[in-house]
C-alpha positions in Angstrom: -10.0 -27.3 25.9 -8.0 -28.5 28.6 -6.9 -32.8 29.0 -9.7 -34.0 26.7 -8.5 -31.8 23.5 -8.5 -34.4 20.7 -5.7 -34.8 17.6 -8.2 -36.1 15.2 -9.9 -34.3 12.2 -12.7 -33.0 14.4 -10.1 -30.8 16.5 -11.4 -27.3 17.4 -15.1 -28.1 17.5 -16.7 -27.8 20.7 -20.2 -30.0 21.4 -22.6 -29.8 24.4 -24.1 -33.3 25.1 -27.1 -33.2 27.2 -26.6 -36.5 28.8 -29.4 -39.3 28.0 -28.5 -43.2 27.4 -27.4 -45.3 24.2 -27.6 -43.2 20.8 -27.1 -39.9 22.4 -23.6 -40.8 24.5 -22.8 -43.3 21.4 -22.8 -40.3 19.3 -20.7 -38.0 21.6 -18.0 -40.9 21.8 -18.1 -41.1 17.9 -17.5 -37.1 17.9 -15.3 -37.2 20.8 -13.1 -40.2 19.3 -12.6 -37.8 16.5 -11.0 -35.0 18.2 -14.1 -32.6 18.9 -14.1 -31.5 22.6 -17.8 -32.8 24.1 -18.9 -31.5 26.9 -21.5 -34.0 28.8 -23.7 -32.0 30.9 -25.2 -34.8 33.7 -28.1 -34.2 35.9 -26.7 -32.5 39.4 -27.6 -35.5 41.3 -25.4 -37.7 39.1 -22.4 -35.8 40.8 -22.8 -37.6 43.8 -20.9 -40.6 42.3 -17.3 -41.0 43.9 -16.2 -43.4 40.9 -15.9 -43.1 37.5 -18.5 -45.1 35.7 -17.9 -48.1 33.6 -19.2 -46.9 30.5 -17.5 -47.1 27.2 -19.7 -44.8 25.9 -18.8 -41.8 28.0 -15.4 -41.7 27.2 -13.2 -39.0 26.2 -15.1 -36.2 27.4 -15.1 -33.6 30.6 -18.3 -34.0 32.3 -20.2 -31.3 34.2 -23.4 -32.0 36.4 -26.1 -29.0 36.6 -29.6 -28.4 37.7 -31.5 -27.9 34.3 -35.0 -27.2 36.4 -32.9 -24.1 37.9 -33.3 -20.9 35.6 -29.5 -20.2 36.9 -28.4 -23.6 35.7 -30.3 -23.1 32.2 -28.4 -19.8 31.8 -25.3 -21.6 32.4 -25.8 -23.9 29.7 -26.7 -21.4 27.4 -23.4 -19.6 28.1 -21.7 -22.7 27.2 -23.8 -22.7 24.2 -22.5 -19.4 22.9 -19.2 -21.0 22.7 -20.4 -24.2 21.3 -20.4 -25.7 17.3 -23.3 -28.2 18.3 -25.2 -29.4 20.8 -26.9 -33.2 21.0 -30.1 -33.7 22.9 -32.1 -37.1 23.4 -35.0 -36.4 25.3 -38.5 -36.7 23.8 -39.8 -33.9 21.3 -40.5 -30.7 23.7 -39.0 -31.4 26.8 -35.6 -29.1 26.0 -38.3 -26.6 25.0 -40.0 -26.4 28.4 -36.6 -26.4 29.8 -35.6 -23.1 27.9 -33.1 -25.1 25.9 -34.6 -25.9 22.7 -33.3 -24.9 19.4 -34.6 -21.4 19.7 -33.5 -20.8 22.9 -30.1 -22.1 22.2 -29.8 -20.6 18.3 -30.6 -17.1 19.9 -27.7 -17.1 21.8 -25.6 -18.7 19.1 -27.1 -18.6 15.3 -24.4 -21.0 14.2 -25.3 -23.8 16.6 -26.1 -26.9 15.0 -28.5 -28.5 17.0 -28.8 -32.4 16.9 -32.2 -34.1 18.5 -31.9 -38.0 18.6 -35.1 -39.9 19.0 -36.8 -43.2 18.0 -39.9 -41.8 16.3 -38.5 -38.3 15.2 -39.8 -35.2 16.2 -43.1 -35.3 15.0 -45.7 -38.1 13.4 -48.6 -39.8 15.3 -46.1 -41.6 17.5 -43.5 -39.2 18.5 -44.5 -38.6 22.3 -44.7 -42.7 22.8 -42.2 -44.5 24.8 -40.0 -47.0 23.0 -36.5 -48.6 22.7 -34.7 -50.4 19.9 -36.7 -53.1 19.5 -39.7 -51.2 18.5 -38.1 -48.9 16.1 -36.7 -51.4 13.8 -39.8 -53.4 14.1 -41.9 -50.5 12.6 -38.7 -49.6 10.0 -39.0 -53.2 8.9 -35.7 -54.5 9.3 -36.8 -56.7 12.7 -38.9 -58.8 10.8 -36.4 -59.8 8.2 -33.8 -61.3 10.9 -34.2 -64.9 12.0 -34.4 -68.3 10.9 -37.3 -69.5 8.6 -40.4 -70.7 10.7 -39.5 -68.8 13.5 -39.9 -65.2 15.4 -37.8 -62.4 14.7 -34.6 -62.2 16.5 -33.5 -58.7 17.9 -29.9 -58.3 17.0 -28.8 -56.8 20.0 -29.5 -53.3 19.8 -27.0 -52.6 17.0 -29.2 -51.3 14.4 -31.6 -49.2 16.1 -29.5 -47.4 18.9 -26.4 -47.1 17.5 -26.3 -48.2 13.4 -29.4 -46.2 12.7 -29.5 -44.0 15.7 -26.3 -42.6 17.6 -23.9 -43.0 14.0 -26.8 -41.4 12.3 -26.6 -38.5 14.4 -22.9 -37.9 14.5 -22.9 -38.3 10.7 -25.8 -35.3 10.7 -23.6 -33.2 13.2 -20.6 -33.3 11.1 -22.9 -32.7 7.9 -24.3 -29.7 10.0 -21.2 -28.4 11.3 -19.3 -28.9 7.8 -22.3 -26.4 6.1 -22.1 -24.1 9.0 -18.3 -23.3 7.8 -19.9 -22.2 4.6 -23.0 -20.6 5.5 -22.6 -18.7 8.9 -26.0 -20.5 10.5 -26.8 -23.3 12.4 -29.9 -25.6 12.0 -31.7 -28.8 13.6 -31.0 -32.5 12.7 -33.8 -34.7 13.3 -32.0 -37.8 13.9 -34.8 -40.4 14.3 -34.1 -44.2 14.8 -36.9 -45.3 12.4 -35.4 -43.2 9.5 -32.1 -44.4 10.4 -33.0 -48.0 10.4 -34.9 -47.7 7.1 -32.1 -46.0 5.6 -29.6 -49.1 6.6 -32.6 -51.4 4.7 -31.4 -49.5 1.1 -29.9 -52.6 -0.3 -32.7 -54.7 0.6 -35.7 -52.2 -0.8 -33.4 -52.9 -4.0 -33.3 -56.1 -4.0 -37.0 -56.5 -3.1 -37.7 -54.5 -6.3 -35.6 -56.8 -8.2 -37.4 -60.0 -7.2 -34.1 -61.7 -5.6 -35.4 -60.6 -2.0 -38.9 -62.5 0.0 -40.3 -61.1 2.6 -40.6 -64.4 4.2 -37.7 -64.5 6.7 -34.9 -67.2 6.5 -35.1 -67.7 2.8 -33.0 -65.2 1.3 -28.9 -65.3 0.7 -28.0 -62.9 3.3 -30.7 -64.0 5.9 -29.5 -67.6 6.8 -31.2 -69.1 4.1 -28.5 -70.1 1.8 -26.2 -72.8 2.7 -22.9 -70.8 1.6 -24.1 -67.6 3.8 -24.5 -68.9 7.0 -22.8 -70.0 10.5 -22.2 -73.8 11.4 -21.4 -75.7 14.5 -18.0 -77.1 14.9 -17.1 -80.2 16.7 -15.8 -78.6 20.1 -19.4 -76.7 20.1 -18.0 -73.4 18.8 -18.8 -71.9 15.5 -18.0 -70.4 12.3 -19.0 -68.3 9.6 -19.1 -68.7 5.7 -20.1 -66.2 3.4 -18.8 -67.8 -0.1 -21.1 -66.1 -2.3 -19.1 -65.7 -5.3 -18.5 -68.2 -7.6 -14.9 -68.5 -7.4 -15.2 -68.2 -3.7 -17.9 -71.0 -3.4 -15.5 -73.0 -5.7 -12.4 -72.6 -3.3 -14.9 -73.7 -0.2 -15.7 -76.9 -2.3 -12.0 -77.5 -2.3 -11.4 -76.2 1.1 -13.9 -78.7 2.8 -13.2 -81.7 0.8 -16.6 -81.6 -1.1 -17.8 -82.8 -4.6 -18.1 -79.8 -6.1 -20.7 -81.4 -8.7 -22.8 -82.2 -6.0 -23.1 -78.8 -4.7 -24.3 -77.1 -8.1 -25.9 -75.4 -8.9 -25.1 -73.0 -6.2 -28.3 -70.8 -6.7 -30.8 -73.3 -6.7 -32.7 -72.1 -4.0 -34.9 -75.4 -3.9 -31.6 -77.6 -2.9 -30.5 -74.9 -0.1 -32.0 -76.8 2.6 -30.4 -80.1 1.4 -26.9 -78.6 0.8 -26.9 -76.8 4.4 -27.7 -80.1 6.0 -24.9 -81.4 4.2 -22.6 -78.8 5.1 -23.7 -79.1 8.8 -22.2 -82.7 8.8 -19.1 -81.6 7.1 -18.3 -78.7 9.6 -19.1 -81.0 12.7 -16.0 -83.0 11.7 -13.3 -80.6 12.9 -13.0 -78.0 15.3 -13.2 -74.2 15.3 -9.3 -74.0 15.0 -8.9 -76.6 12.5 -11.3 -75.2 10.5 -9.6 -71.7 10.8 -6.3 -73.4 10.0 -7.5 -74.8 6.7 -9.9 -71.6 5.7 -8.7 -68.8 7.6 -6.9 -66.0 5.3 -8.2 -67.6 2.0 -10.5 -66.3 0.0 -13.5 -68.8 0.8 -14.9 -65.8 3.2 -14.6 -67.1 6.3 -13.8 -66.1 10.0 -14.6 -67.9 13.4 -17.4 -66.7 15.2 -15.5 -65.3 18.4 -17.1 -63.7 21.4 -16.3 -60.3 22.8 -13.1 -61.4 24.8 -12.0 -63.4 22.3 -12.5 -61.3 19.4 -9.7 -58.8 21.2 -7.6 -61.8 21.2 -7.6 -62.6 17.5 -4.2 -62.3 15.7 -5.8 -60.0 12.9 -7.3 -57.4 15.6 -4.0 -57.4 17.9 -1.9 -56.8 14.9 -4.3 -53.5 14.0 -4.6 -52.6 17.9 -8.5 -52.8 17.0 -9.3 -53.2 21.0 -7.2 -51.4 24.0 -8.0 -51.8 27.9 -8.3 -48.2 29.0 -9.0 -47.6 33.0 -9.3 -51.3 33.6 -12.0 -51.7 31.0 -11.7 -53.8 27.3 -12.8 -51.8 24.6 -12.9 -50.6 21.0 -10.4 -48.5 19.5 -11.6 -45.3 17.6 -12.8 -46.1 14.2 -12.3 -45.0 11.3 -8.8 -44.3 11.2 -7.2 -41.0 9.8 -3.7 -41.2 8.1 -2.7 -37.2 9.1 -4.9 -36.6 11.9 -5.3 -39.8 13.9 -7.3 -40.1 16.9 -5.9 -39.0 20.3 -5.4 -41.7 23.1 -8.5 -42.9 24.7 -9.4 -41.3 28.2 -11.4 -43.3 30.6 -14.9 -41.9 31.7 -15.0 -39.1 34.2 -16.8 -38.7 37.5 -20.0 -36.9 36.7 -19.5 -33.3 37.2 -15.9 -34.1 37.9 -15.0 -31.2 35.3 -17.6 -28.5 36.1 -15.7 -25.4 37.6 -12.8 -25.7 34.5 -15.3 -26.0 32.0 -17.3 -23.0 32.9 -14.4 -21.2 33.5 -13.2 -22.2 29.7 -16.6 -21.0 28.6 -16.1 -17.5 29.8 -18.0 -17.7 33.6 -15.9 -15.8 36.1 -14.5 -17.0 39.5 -17.2 -15.3 41.4 -20.1 -16.5 39.0 -19.0 -20.2 39.7 -18.6 -19.9 43.2 -22.0 -18.8 43.1 -23.7 -21.3 41.4 -22.1 -23.9 43.5 -23.0 -22.8 46.6 -26.7 -22.3 45.6 -26.4 -25.9 44.3 -26.8 -25.0 40.8 -23.8 -26.9 39.4 -21.4 -29.5 41.1 -18.9 -28.4 43.4 
């Protein structure tokens, strides 16, 4: 497996990643972080790059560059598939079939192959062939409507919910499930990971709350969407922000104590009719001290408190530093692999490779001879 042999719980699994953007590379990163050998297949044109990309999502795997429009290039990938446990792709439905790399083509070479497909809308349905992005998928799945302030427009939560939480992580979970099942059945299968499905799964608790009558469809009026005074962010005297999540009565009581508030005035906690009034009062209170001063008073207590930190400051926080939650590798600040395993920890992070850098080595590992590799290279089918 070469220099990218992992030490994590997925050590020994080999996965082919047909290069894409967003959720596909995120899935590949999650699998590679956990020790799987993930081989990223780039377009032949991408091999013209001379510097490794500044893309954390492509870390921890080798890169090959192949002309997938060439029959010889497709055959080279099928040779890799023969010795792989899984393949992941993020094209529109039908694209890999037209290339000759669809599930039937690949599983004809390797019946145990788990074939993971990452799309926004899914492999079938009226919108399956339409273009889209995270914002569209989470809109259709009912998530975006619920995010934002009362009386204002929905606010896109970056592309965390669709691309990554409901997309790439869903596919990584599906691949692990599929490969685990294949160890028992000796049979592969196709994983249809759609972001509309994954986003709907992330909304499970809110369907429960809605059925119980405690979650209104009017955004910004509920306990967890900024409607409640005890679960929100507040500005501090220095223009920074803090977050409060004092839901449970004992934590709410401690909030009153730490903030020097009249506990009787702030009761009953769950009277929605007073949430706006109480939020206005907390807004005034938190503006009286800086973020650092509120941290000194509340951080580490059962108030359920944390400062709102940006990407750089988060890496410098004492808790995150103690846990080594962030690392700088290849000149890039990035998150450490997660979750953590007691017996099979992840390997050290390896920075992204120049596209196509490992083509010859990977093809040799998968059984192609030196003459075959030389022919493919000279014909421009694979990167030199």
